[in-house]
GUKENU-946162 format. One record per residue (C-alpha): residue number from 1; residue in three letters; chain; x, y, z. Coordinates in steps of 0.02 Angstrom, whole numbers, plus 50000, padded with zeros to 5 digits. Each point is the difference from the previous one (the first is absolute). Layout:
N
<node k="NUM" r="Ala" c="A" X="X" Y="Y" Z="Z"/>
...
//
This chain:
330
<node k="1" r="Met" c="A" X="51001" Y="51316" Z="48371"/>
<node k="2" r="Asn" c="A" X="49983" Y="49999" Z="50190"/>
<node k="3" r="Tyr" c="A" X="49831" Y="50066" Z="50056"/>
<node k="4" r="Lys" c="A" X="49939" Y="50048" Z="50174"/>
<node k="5" r="Ser" c="A" X="49821" Y="50040" Z="50047"/>
<node k="6" r="Tyr" c="A" X="49933" Y="50092" Z="50153"/>
<node k="7" r="Gly" c="A" X="49968" Y="49829" Z="50076"/>
<node k="8" r="Asp" c="A" X="50180" Y="49946" Z="49969"/>
<node k="9" r="Leu" c="A" X="50062" Y="50163" Z="50077"/>
<node k="10" r="Ser" c="A" X="49899" Y="49973" Z="50159"/>
<node k="11" r="Glu" c="A" X="50054" Y="49818" Z="50019"/>
<node k="12" r="Asp" c="A" X="50183" Y="50038" Z="49962"/>
<node k="13" r="Ile" c="A" X="50006" Y="50139" Z="50129"/>
<node k="14" r="Ala" c="A" X="49914" Y="49895" Z="50133"/>
<node k="15" r="Ala" c="A" X="50123" Y="49858" Z="49970"/>
<node k="16" r="Ser" c="A" X="50153" Y="50113" Z="50011"/>
<node k="17" r="Leu" c="A" X="49963" Y="50123" Z="50141"/>
<node k="18" r="Phe" c="A" X="50116" Y="49900" Z="50113"/>
<node k="19" r="Lys" c="A" X="50145" Y="50081" Z="49906"/>
<node k="20" r="Val" c="A" X="49958" Y="50171" Z="50075"/>
<node k="21" r="His" c="A" X="49918" Y="49949" Z="50164"/>
<node k="22" r="Gly" c="A" X="50092" Y="50045" Z="50160"/>
<node k="23" r="Lys" c="A" X="50103" Y="50140" Z="49924"/>
<node k="24" r="Asp" c="A" X="49913" Y="50139" Z="50098"/>
<node k="25" r="Tyr" c="A" X="49926" Y="50095" Z="49854"/>
<node k="26" r="Asp" c="A" X="49887" Y="50143" Z="50055"/>
<node k="27" r="Leu" c="A" X="49931" Y="50046" Z="49829"/>
<node k="28" r="Val" c="A" X="49978" Y="49932" Z="49824"/>
<node k="29" r="Val" c="A" X="50015" Y="50123" Z="49854"/>
<node k="30" r="Gly" c="A" X="49933" Y="49957" Z="49827"/>
<node k="31" r="Ile" c="A" X="50080" Y="50063" Z="49839"/>
<node k="32" r="Pro" c="A" X="49860" Y="50064" Z="49884"/>
<node k="33" r="Arg" c="A" X="49915" Y="49925" Z="49902"/>
<node k="34" r="Ser" c="A" X="50043" Y="49818" Z="50002"/>
<node k="35" r="Gly" c="A" X="50071" Y="49993" Z="50174"/>
<node k="36" r="Ile" c="A" X="49846" Y="50066" Z="50090"/>
<node k="37" r="Ile" c="A" X="49897" Y="49839" Z="50001"/>
<node k="38" r="Pro" c="A" X="50142" Y="49884" Z="50054"/>
<node k="39" r="Ala" c="A" X="50054" Y="50128" Z="50130"/>
<node k="40" r="Asn" c="A" X="49824" Y="49995" Z="50074"/>
<node k="41" r="Met" c="A" X="50004" Y="49810" Z="50005"/>
<node k="42" r="Val" c="A" X="50170" Y="49997" Z="50084"/>
<node k="43" r="Ala" c="A" X="49948" Y="50133" Z="50128"/>
<node k="44" r="Leu" c="A" X="49843" Y="49905" Z="50046"/>
<node k="45" r="Gly" c="A" X="50102" Y="49842" Z="50021"/>
<node k="46" r="Leu" c="A" X="50124" Y="50090" Z="50114"/>
<node k="47" r="His" c="A" X="49862" Y="50094" Z="50095"/>
<node k="48" r="Ile" c="A" X="50078" Y="50169" Z="49967"/>
<node k="49" r="Asp" c="A" X="49952" Y="50156" Z="49905"/>
<node k="50" r="Met" c="A" X="50023" Y="50031" Z="49815"/>
<node k="51" r="Met" c="A" X="50008" Y="50158" Z="49895"/>
<node k="52" r="Gly" c="A" X="50048" Y="50050" Z="49824"/>
<node k="53" r="Leu" c="A" X="50171" Y="50070" Z="49958"/>
<node k="54" r="Pro" c="A" X="49941" Y="50181" Z="49968"/>
<node k="55" r="Asp" c="A" X="49921" Y="50009" Z="50174"/>
<node k="56" r="Phe" c="A" X="50156" Y="49926" Z="50077"/>
<node k="57" r="Ile" c="A" X="50111" Y="50127" Z="49913"/>
<node k="58" r="Ala" c="A" X="49887" Y="50139" Z="50067"/>
<node k="59" r="Asn" c="A" X="50007" Y="49926" Z="50176"/>
<node k="60" r="Gln" c="A" X="49811" Y="49990" Z="50009"/>
<node k="61" r="Pro" c="A" X="49907" Y="49942" Z="50157"/>
<node k="62" r="Leu" c="A" X="49949" Y="49818" Z="50004"/>
<node k="63" r="Lys" c="A" X="49814" Y="49969" Z="49985"/>
<node k="64" r="Thr" c="A" X="49969" Y="49817" Z="50036"/>
<node k="65" r="Arg" c="A" X="50107" Y="49966" Z="50154"/>
<node k="66" r="Leu" c="A" X="49999" Y="49811" Z="49975"/>
<node k="67" r="Arg" c="A" X="50145" Y="49951" Z="50111"/>
<node k="68" r="Arg" c="A" X="49957" Y="49870" Z="50131"/>
<node k="69" r="Lys" c="A" X="50070" Y="50107" Z="50142"/>
<node k="70" r="Glu" c="A" X="49921" Y="50170" Z="49979"/>
<node k="71" r="Glu" c="A" X="50122" Y="50091" Z="50115"/>
<node k="72" r="Lys" c="A" X="50146" Y="49949" Z="49888"/>
<node k="73" r="Ser" c="A" X="49916" Y="50049" Z="49837"/>
<node k="74" r="Pro" c="A" X="50079" Y="50148" Z="49908"/>
<node k="75" r="Arg" c="A" X="49884" Y="50149" Z="49982"/>
<node k="76" r="Ala" c="A" X="50084" Y="50069" Z="49843"/>
<node k="77" r="Ala" c="A" X="50102" Y="49922" Z="49861"/>
<node k="78" r="Trp" c="A" X="50171" Y="50046" Z="50064"/>
<node k="79" r="Asp" c="A" X="49961" Y="49944" Z="50177"/>
<node k="80" r="Ala" c="A" X="50026" Y="49824" Z="49936"/>
<node k="81" r="Lys" c="A" X="50170" Y="49932" Z="50047"/>
<node k="82" r="Lys" c="A" X="50006" Y="49867" Z="49865"/>
<node k="83" r="Val" c="A" X="49908" Y="50004" Z="49834"/>
<node k="84" r="Leu" c="A" X="49970" Y="49867" Z="49866"/>
<node k="85" r="Leu" c="A" X="49990" Y="50077" Z="49826"/>
<node k="86" r="Val" c="A" X="49901" Y="49884" Z="49885"/>
<node k="87" r="Asp" c="A" X="49978" Y="49977" Z="49813"/>
<node k="88" r="Asp" c="A" X="49919" Y="49857" Z="49905"/>
<node k="89" r="Ser" c="A" X="50155" Y="49956" Z="49898"/>
<node k="90" r="Val" c="A" X="50178" Y="50046" Z="49960"/>
<node k="91" r="Ile" c="A" X="50097" Y="49973" Z="49840"/>
<node k="92" r="Thr" c="A" X="50126" Y="50142" Z="49975"/>
<node k="93" r="Gly" c="A" X="49979" Y="50080" Z="50170"/>
<node k="94" r="Lys" c="A" X="49963" Y="50169" Z="49923"/>
<node k="95" r="Thr" c="A" X="49830" Y="50025" Z="50082"/>
<node k="96" r="Val" c="A" X="50061" Y="49951" Z="50173"/>
<node k="97" r="Gln" c="A" X="50152" Y="50112" Z="49984"/>
<node k="98" r="Glu" c="A" X="49894" Y="50147" Z="49945"/>
<node k="99" r="Ala" c="A" X="49886" Y="49972" Z="50148"/>
<node k="100" r="Arg" c="A" X="50146" Y="49997" Z="50121"/>
<node k="101" r="Ser" c="A" X="50073" Y="50156" Z="49922"/>
<node k="102" r="Ala" c="A" X="49836" Y="50094" Z="50017"/>
<node k="103" r="Ile" c="A" X="50000" Y="49980" Z="50190"/>
<node k="104" r="Pro" c="A" X="50079" Y="50155" Z="50082"/>
<node k="105" r="Glu" c="A" X="50172" Y="49976" Z="50075"/>
<node k="106" r="Asn" c="A" X="49942" Y="50064" Z="50169"/>
<node k="107" r="Cys" c="A" X="49876" Y="49856" Z="50018"/>
<node k="108" r="Pro" c="A" X="50060" Y="49909" Z="50157"/>
<node k="109" r="Cys" c="A" X="49920" Y="49830" Z="49958"/>
<node k="110" r="Ile" c="A" X="50097" Y="49842" Z="49963"/>
<node k="111" r="Ile" c="A" X="49931" Y="49941" Z="49831"/>
<node k="112" r="Asp" c="A" X="50007" Y="49824" Z="49928"/>
<node k="113" r="Thr" c="A" X="49934" Y="49956" Z="49827"/>
<node k="114" r="Leu" c="A" X="49890" Y="49853" Z="49950"/>
<node k="115" r="Ala" c="A" X="49943" Y="49937" Z="49830"/>
<node k="116" r="Ile" c="A" X="49870" Y="49863" Z="49998"/>
<node k="117" r="Tyr" c="A" X="50069" Y="49935" Z="49835"/>
<node k="118" r="Ala" c="A" X="50179" Y="50022" Z="49943"/>
<node k="119" r="Asp" c="A" X="50083" Y="49961" Z="49835"/>
<node k="120" r="Pro" c="A" X="50156" Y="49892" Z="50029"/>
<node k="121" r="Asp" c="A" X="50109" Y="50148" Z="49951"/>
<node k="122" r="Gly" c="A" X="49892" Y="50125" Z="50095"/>
<node k="123" r="Lys" c="A" X="49996" Y="49927" Z="50175"/>
<node k="124" r="Gln" c="A" X="50167" Y="50082" Z="50041"/>
<node k="125" r="His" c="A" X="49912" Y="50169" Z="49995"/>
<node k="126" r="Val" c="A" X="49890" Y="49967" Z="50153"/>
<node k="127" r="Asp" c="A" X="50030" Y="49942" Z="50177"/>
<node k="128" r="Phe" c="A" X="49865" Y="49867" Z="49992"/>
<node k="129" r="His" c="A" X="49900" Y="49911" Z="49867"/>
<node k="130" r="Phe" c="A" X="49866" Y="49868" Z="50021"/>
<node k="131" r="Tyr" c="A" X="50011" Y="49907" Z="49833"/>
<node k="132" r="Thr" c="A" X="50118" Y="49993" Z="49852"/>
<node k="133" r="Leu" c="A" X="49903" Y="50025" Z="49838"/>
<node k="134" r="Glu" c="A" X="50087" Y="49998" Z="49832"/>
<node k="135" r="Ser" c="A" X="49952" Y="50124" Z="49865"/>
<node k="136" r="Pro" c="A" X="49894" Y="50016" Z="49899"/>
<node k="137" r="Cys" c="A" X="49862" Y="50009" Z="50128"/>
<node k="138" r="Ala" c="A" X="49826" Y="50076" Z="50012"/>
<node k="139" r="Phe" c="A" X="49895" Y="50051" Z="50148"/>
<node k="140" r="Gln" c="A" X="49810" Y="50012" Z="50006"/>
<node k="141" r="Trp" c="A" X="50009" Y="50171" Z="50082"/>
<node k="142" r="Asn" c="A" X="50104" Y="50069" Z="49856"/>
<node k="143" r="Leu" c="A" X="49916" Y="49918" Z="49849"/>
<node k="144" r="Phe" c="A" X="49890" Y="50148" Z="49957"/>
<node k="145" r="Thr" c="A" X="50129" Y="50138" Z="50016"/>
<node k="146" r="Pro" c="A" X="50035" Y="50112" Z="49849"/>
<node k="147" r="Ala" c="A" X="50171" Y="49921" Z="49976"/>
<node k="148" r="Ile" c="A" X="49925" Y="49825" Z="49980"/>
<node k="149" r="Leu" c="A" X="49844" Y="50052" Z="49903"/>
<node k="150" r="Ser" c="A" X="50100" Y="50095" Z="49869"/>
<node k="151" r="Gln" c="A" X="50091" Y="49838" Z="49955"/>
<node k="152" r="Ser" c="A" X="49847" Y="49888" Z="50008"/>
<node k="153" r="Cys" c="A" X="49859" Y="49928" Z="49897"/>
<node k="154" r="Val" c="A" X="49837" Y="50012" Z="50097"/>
<node k="155" r="Asp" c="A" X="49835" Y="49909" Z="49974"/>
<node k="156" r="Ile" c="A" X="49840" Y="50104" Z="50013"/>
<node k="157" r="Asp" c="A" X="49853" Y="49892" Z="50057"/>
<node k="158" r="Gly" c="A" X="50033" Y="49931" Z="50173"/>
<node k="159" r="Val" c="A" X="50145" Y="50120" Z="50027"/>
<node k="160" r="Leu" c="A" X="49948" Y="50178" Z="49960"/>
<node k="161" r="Cys" c="A" X="49813" Y="49964" Z="50007"/>
<node k="162" r="Val" c="A" X="49885" Y="49860" Z="50054"/>
<node k="163" r="Asp" c="A" X="49965" Y="49856" Z="49880"/>
<node k="164" r="Pro" c="A" X="49834" Y="50005" Z="49906"/>
<node k="165" r="Thr" c="A" X="49864" Y="49884" Z="50060"/>
<node k="166" r="Asp" c="A" X="49934" Y="49862" Z="49886"/>
<node k="167" r="Leu" c="A" X="49848" Y="50108" Z="49964"/>
<node k="168" r="Gln" c="A" X="50107" Y="50151" Z="49954"/>
<node k="169" r="Asn" c="A" X="50120" Y="49899" Z="49893"/>
<node k="170" r="Asp" c="A" X="49879" Y="49979" Z="49853"/>
<node k="171" r="Asp" c="A" X="50108" Y="50082" Z="49865"/>
<node k="172" r="Gly" c="A" X="49857" Y="50122" Z="49975"/>
<node k="173" r="Glu" c="A" X="49908" Y="50142" Z="50086"/>
<node k="174" r="Gln" c="A" X="50024" Y="49929" Z="50174"/>
<node k="175" r="Tyr" c="A" X="50187" Y="49988" Z="49972"/>
<node k="176" r="Ile" c="A" X="50012" Y="50176" Z="49931"/>
<node k="177" r="Gly" c="A" X="49909" Y="50060" Z="50155"/>
<node k="178" r="Phe" c="A" X="50129" Y="49910" Z="50106"/>
<node k="179" r="Leu" c="A" X="50146" Y="50077" Z="49904"/>
<node k="180" r="Asn" c="A" X="49929" Y="50174" Z="50022"/>
<node k="181" r="Asn" c="A" X="49965" Y="49982" Z="50186"/>
<node k="182" r="Ala" c="A" X="50121" Y="49868" Z="50065"/>
<node k="183" r="Glu" c="A" X="50034" Y="50012" Z="50186"/>
<node k="184" r="Leu" c="A" X="50177" Y="50055" Z="50037"/>
<node k="185" r="Leu" c="A" X="50102" Y="49870" Z="50092"/>
<node k="186" r="Phe" c="A" X="50175" Y="50074" Z="50004"/>
<node k="187" r="Leu" c="A" X="50059" Y="50176" Z="49957"/>
<node k="188" r="Pro" c="A" X="50184" Y="50002" Z="49951"/>
<node k="189" r="Ala" c="A" X="50114" Y="50129" Z="50078"/>
<node k="190" r="Gly" c="A" X="50100" Y="50026" Z="49840"/>
<node k="191" r="Arg" c="A" X="50010" Y="49970" Z="49815"/>
<node k="192" r="Ile" c="A" X="49977" Y="49820" Z="49941"/>
<node k="193" r="Gly" c="A" X="50117" Y="49935" Z="49866"/>
<node k="194" r="Cys" c="A" X="49871" Y="49899" Z="49903"/>
<node k="195" r="Leu" c="A" X="49823" Y="49941" Z="50027"/>
<node k="196" r="Val" c="A" X="49978" Y="49826" Z="49927"/>
<node k="197" r="Thr" c="A" X="49822" Y="49935" Z="49998"/>
<node k="198" r="Asn" c="A" X="49890" Y="49867" Z="49921"/>
<node k="199" r="Arg" c="A" X="49868" Y="50129" Z="49968"/>
<node k="200" r="Leu" c="A" X="49959" Y="50005" Z="49815"/>
<node k="201" r="Glu" c="A" X="50071" Y="50136" Z="49889"/>
<node k="202" r="Lys" c="A" X="49824" Y="50057" Z="49953"/>
<node k="203" r="Tyr" c="A" X="49979" Y="50063" Z="50179"/>
<node k="204" r="Arg" c="A" X="50156" Y="50111" Z="49997"/>
<node k="205" r="Ser" c="A" X="49904" Y="50165" Z="50005"/>
<node k="206" r="Gln" c="A" X="49899" Y="49951" Z="50154"/>
<node k="207" r="Thr" c="A" X="50155" Y="49934" Z="50086"/>
<node k="208" r="Glu" c="A" X="50102" Y="50156" Z="49964"/>
<node k="209" r="Gln" c="A" X="49858" Y="50111" Z="50058"/>
<node k="210" r="Trp" c="A" X="49984" Y="49907" Z="50165"/>
<node k="211" r="Leu" c="A" X="50188" Y="50009" Z="50030"/>
<node k="212" r="Lys" c="A" X="49997" Y="50186" Z="49967"/>
<node k="213" r="Gln" c="A" X="49853" Y="50026" Z="50120"/>
<node k="214" r="Gln" c="A" X="50094" Y="49908" Z="50137"/>
<node k="215" r="Gly" c="A" X="50160" Y="50099" Z="49970"/>
<node k="216" r="Ile" c="A" X="50101" Y="49844" Z="49960"/>
<node k="217" r="Asp" c="A" X="50157" Y="50045" Z="49904"/>
<node k="218" r="Tyr" c="A" X="50083" Y="49874" Z="49884"/>
<node k="219" r="Glu" c="A" X="50117" Y="49994" Z="49850"/>
<node k="220" r="Arg" c="A" X="49915" Y="49866" Z="49896"/>
<node k="221" r="Leu" c="A" X="49839" Y="49898" Z="49993"/>
<node k="222" r="Val" c="A" X="50008" Y="49827" Z="49919"/>
<node k="223" r="Met" c="A" X="49832" Y="49915" Z="49966"/>
<node k="224" r="Leu" c="A" X="49946" Y="49838" Z="49915"/>
<node k="225" r="Asp" c="A" X="49962" Y="50022" Z="49815"/>
<node k="226" r="Leu" c="A" X="49859" Y="49875" Z="49978"/>
<node k="227" r="Pro" c="A" X="49822" Y="50031" Z="49939"/>
<node k="228" r="Ser" c="A" X="49901" Y="49929" Z="50147"/>
<node k="229" r="Lys" c="A" X="50000" Y="49921" Z="50172"/>
<node k="230" r="Glu" c="A" X="49947" Y="49837" Z="49919"/>
<node k="231" r="Glu" c="A" X="50153" Y="49999" Z="49888"/>
<node k="232" r="Arg" c="A" X="50112" Y="50043" Z="50148"/>
<node k="233" r="Gln" c="A" X="49931" Y="49852" Z="50096"/>
<node k="234" r="Arg" c="A" X="50016" Y="49886" Z="49849"/>
<node k="235" r="Gln" c="A" X="50183" Y="50041" Z="49977"/>
<node k="236" r="Gly" c="A" X="50038" Y="49998" Z="50186"/>
<node k="237" r="Ile" c="A" X="50150" Y="50115" Z="49985"/>
<node k="238" r="His" c="A" X="49973" Y="50104" Z="50157"/>
<node k="239" r="Ser" c="A" X="50170" Y="49967" Z="50077"/>
<node k="240" r="Thr" c="A" X="50088" Y="49974" Z="49832"/>
<node k="241" r="His" c="A" X="49953" Y="50175" Z="49944"/>
<node k="242" r="Lys" c="A" X="50072" Y="50075" Z="50159"/>
<node k="243" r="Gly" c="A" X="50149" Y="49884" Z="50014"/>
<node k="244" r="Leu" c="A" X="50065" Y="50024" Z="49823"/>
<node k="245" r="Phe" c="A" X="49988" Y="50189" Z="50012"/>
<node k="246" r="Tyr" c="A" X="50088" Y="50000" Z="50169"/>
<node k="247" r="Lys" c="A" X="50137" Y="49885" Z="49932"/>
<node k="248" r="Ser" c="A" X="50036" Y="50112" Z="49850"/>
<node k="249" r="Ser" c="A" X="49997" Y="50162" Z="50102"/>
<node k="250" r="Asp" c="A" X="50129" Y="50085" Z="50109"/>
<node k="251" r="Tyr" c="A" X="49884" Y="50001" Z="50150"/>
<node k="252" r="Thr" c="A" X="50068" Y="49907" Z="50151"/>
<node k="253" r="Phe" c="A" X="49844" Y="49963" Z="50102"/>
<node k="254" r="Phe" c="A" X="49818" Y="49950" Z="49970"/>
<node k="255" r="Ile" c="A" X="49854" Y="50027" Z="50120"/>
<node k="256" r="Glu" c="A" X="49859" Y="49878" Z="49961"/>
<node k="257" r="Ser" c="A" X="49832" Y="49968" Z="50082"/>
<node k="258" r="Ala" c="A" X="49974" Y="49812" Z="49976"/>
<node k="259" r="Thr" c="A" X="50105" Y="49856" Z="50067"/>
<node k="260" r="Arg" c="A" X="49999" Y="49886" Z="49848"/>
<node k="261" r="Gln" c="A" X="50036" Y="50141" Z="49880"/>
<node k="262" r="Ala" c="A" X="50142" Y="50063" Z="50111"/>
<node k="263" r="Ala" c="A" X="50084" Y="49829" Z="50000"/>
<node k="264" r="Ser" c="A" X="49978" Y="49981" Z="49812"/>
<node k="265" r="Ile" c="A" X="50062" Y="50176" Z="49961"/>
<node k="266" r="Ala" c="A" X="50156" Y="49965" Z="50104"/>
<node k="267" r="Lys" c="A" X="50033" Y="49838" Z="49906"/>
<node k="268" r="Ile" c="A" X="49974" Y="50079" Z="49828"/>
<node k="269" r="Ser" c="A" X="50102" Y="50156" Z="50035"/>
<node k="270" r="Gly" c="A" X="50134" Y="49929" Z="50113"/>
<node k="271" r="Lys" c="A" X="49976" Y="50153" Z="50111"/>
<node k="272" r="Ala" c="A" X="49926" Y="50032" Z="50172"/>
<node k="273" r="Val" c="A" X="49812" Y="50026" Z="50021"/>
<node k="274" r="Tyr" c="A" X="49912" Y="50060" Z="50157"/>
<node k="275" r="Cys" c="A" X="49823" Y="49932" Z="50026"/>
<node k="276" r="Cys" c="A" X="49874" Y="50103" Z="50099"/>
<node k="277" r="Glu" c="A" X="49885" Y="49850" Z="50026"/>
<node k="278" r="Asp" c="A" X="50119" Y="49898" Z="50107"/>
<node k="279" r="Asn" c="A" X="50131" Y="50133" Z="50040"/>
<node k="280" r="Arg" c="A" X="50153" Y="49912" Z="49933"/>
<node k="281" r="Val" c="A" X="50131" Y="50022" Z="49865"/>
<node k="282" r="Tyr" c="A" X="50007" Y="49867" Z="49864"/>
<node k="283" r="Thr" c="A" X="50154" Y="49956" Z="49899"/>
<node k="284" r="Ala" c="A" X="50021" Y="49886" Z="49850"/>
<node k="285" r="Ser" c="A" X="50022" Y="49846" Z="50112"/>
<node k="286" r="Asp" c="A" X="49840" Y="50029" Z="50099"/>
<node k="287" r="Glu" c="A" X="49861" Y="49945" Z="49881"/>
<node k="288" r="Ala" c="A" X="50006" Y="49818" Z="50053"/>
<node k="289" r="Ser" c="A" X="49992" Y="50045" Z="50184"/>
<node k="290" r="Ala" c="A" X="49854" Y="50119" Z="49966"/>
<node k="291" r="Lys" c="A" X="49903" Y="49860" Z="49916"/>
<node k="292" r="Lys" c="A" X="50045" Y="49882" Z="50141"/>
<node k="293" r="Gly" c="A" X="49944" Y="50127" Z="50129"/>
<node k="294" r="Ser" c="A" X="49835" Y="50026" Z="49910"/>
<node k="295" r="His" c="A" X="49974" Y="49812" Z="49987"/>
<node k="296" r="Ser" c="A" X="50043" Y="49979" Z="50183"/>
<node k="297" r="Tyr" c="A" X="49873" Y="50132" Z="50050"/>
<node k="298" r="Thr" c="A" X="49865" Y="49917" Z="49894"/>
<node k="299" r="Thr" c="A" X="50039" Y="49831" Z="50078"/>
<node k="300" r="Arg" c="A" X="49988" Y="50071" Z="50176"/>
<node k="301" r="Leu" c="A" X="49836" Y="50086" Z="49956"/>
<node k="302" r="Leu" c="A" X="49925" Y="49838" Z="49933"/>
<node k="303" r="Ser" c="A" X="50057" Y="49904" Z="50154"/>
<node k="304" r="Ala" c="A" X="49920" Y="50128" Z="50115"/>
<node k="305" r="Ser" c="A" X="49838" Y="49991" Z="49901"/>
<node k="306" r="Lys" c="A" X="49998" Y="49811" Z="50014"/>
<node k="307" r="Arg" c="A" X="50026" Y="50007" Z="50187"/>
<node k="308" r="Lys" c="A" X="49856" Y="50123" Z="50017"/>
<node k="309" r="Ile" c="A" X="49885" Y="49889" Z="49898"/>
<node k="310" r="Leu" c="A" X="50044" Y="49845" Z="50102"/>
<node k="311" r="Ser" c="A" X="49978" Y="50085" Z="50168"/>
<node k="312" r="Gly" c="A" X="49810" Y="50005" Z="49985"/>
<node k="313" r="Leu" c="A" X="49973" Y="49823" Z="49935"/>
<node k="314" r="Pro" c="A" X="49962" Y="49837" Z="50091"/>
<node k="315" r="Ser" c="A" X="50149" Y="49882" Z="50025"/>
<node k="316" r="Pro" c="A" X="49951" Y="49868" Z="49868"/>
<node k="317" r="Leu" c="A" X="49982" Y="50134" Z="49867"/>
<node k="318" r="Lys" c="A" X="50164" Y="50079" Z="50052"/>
<node k="319" r="Thr" c="A" X="50090" Y="49834" Z="49978"/>
<node k="320" r="Ala" c="A" X="49921" Y="49971" Z="49830"/>
<node k="321" r="Leu" c="A" X="50050" Y="50172" Z="49935"/>
<node k="322" r="Arg" c="A" X="50178" Y="49983" Z="50064"/>
<node k="323" r="Glu" c="A" X="50019" Y="49834" Z="49910"/>
<node k="324" r="Arg" c="A" X="49929" Y="50075" Z="49841"/>
<node k="325" r="Trp" c="A" X="50120" Y="50147" Z="50004"/>
<node k="326" r="Lys" c="A" X="50147" Y="49883" Z="50032"/>
<node k="327" r="Thr" c="A" X="49950" Y="49895" Z="49848"/>
<node k="328" r="Lys" c="A" X="49991" Y="50153" Z="49888"/>
<node k="329" r="Lys" c="A" X="50169" Y="50062" Z="50063"/>
<node k="330" r="Ala" c="A" X="50079" Y="49830" Z="49964"/>
//
């Protein structure tokens, strides 16, 4: 699965603006919802105004007036001579075509279309595209839409609510207090296909009550059927529990809070997993790279700590410590 984050979107647009520079566009129009953010980025890069499609259709006045030469800036939507109509992606061309069709025939503007990402078979439906991106693909700005959530497994702690602290996670009264009053982290906009959590089955009533209080709608809640936190830790089946359920289900996406679990769930299930902790999508081939990345980060952290320690020591002691560390490494 090809995945693009907000950061990817910003970098990809900045690297590709040359494709639409110098074409005398007066206005950028974003197709709601997914085209609004990229349209803003493109407009800022071109130093011209941007508005949403509904306001353009209604020929609304422009509010920002961002054009470099104020006297040439259109005052209303249809004053623009040349317009760039933007969406985040194109596959079948249906959305772009519907947007074009919604613009009144008496609109005098010349209108070109741009998709930031285009499926190989979809790029024919727009005048410009910045990158070719094969399906299936996922975008950070669309992950939590009703269409995605209804087909997804979603973790609870670290996704819908904050994780419990070490003090709260005592498998007793403190933990029950956490379950009853957990701080909301993300409120879904639609119905979730299945909540899959490592919370123990004995805490189902508290979990269901909290979900009801928050107004979180879901089809199914899958919990871990073990007697205690101690037994859960002994068996160490956190990602196995989630991965095997995901593998045997018809759900097509998993939203997980923790990096290592996300990589392991992807390997077990053979399906895509989005991780909130590092904002990336894992597939079955990514576990090794996740471990390597974690190891690399730890190595860099240790190296930085060593440099900090050495910086405040006299030269003879620095030399002695360096030699000692080299010996241990060898």
